[in-house]
Residue, then its C-alpha position, 0 to 999 in steps of 0.5 A: x500500500x505504501x509503495x503504491x502511494x509513493x509511486x502515485x505521488x512521484x508520478x504526480x510530481x513528475x506530471x506537474x513538473x512536466x506541465x510547468x515547463x515553458x516549451x520553446x515551441x509554443x507560440x507567444x500569445x499576442x497582447x490585446x493592446x494595440x498602439x495604433x487603436x484610438x482608445x480615447x475615441x472609443x471611450x468617448x463614443x462608448x460613454x456617449x452611447x451608454x448615456x443615450x441607452x445604447x450598448x456598443x460592441x466594437x468589431x473594428x476599432x477605430x485607428x489613430x490618424x497616421x497623418x502628421x498634425x499641423x503645427x499649432x500656434x501662430 
């Protein structure tokens, strides 16, 4: 009985240690944050819609304007 319990515990320890390895062949998960997404615009539109009683589900998030901004001042 004790041998089978010891064998079971050691097999469990090996299995858990095997699952904890990093495994270099797995692809790295991509972050959900995108630098080109205009989160400020999304927040403004979503807040306005909620005030009016609508719910927004973003399928294609708005992108930041890639054109250079004119210099301000004068």
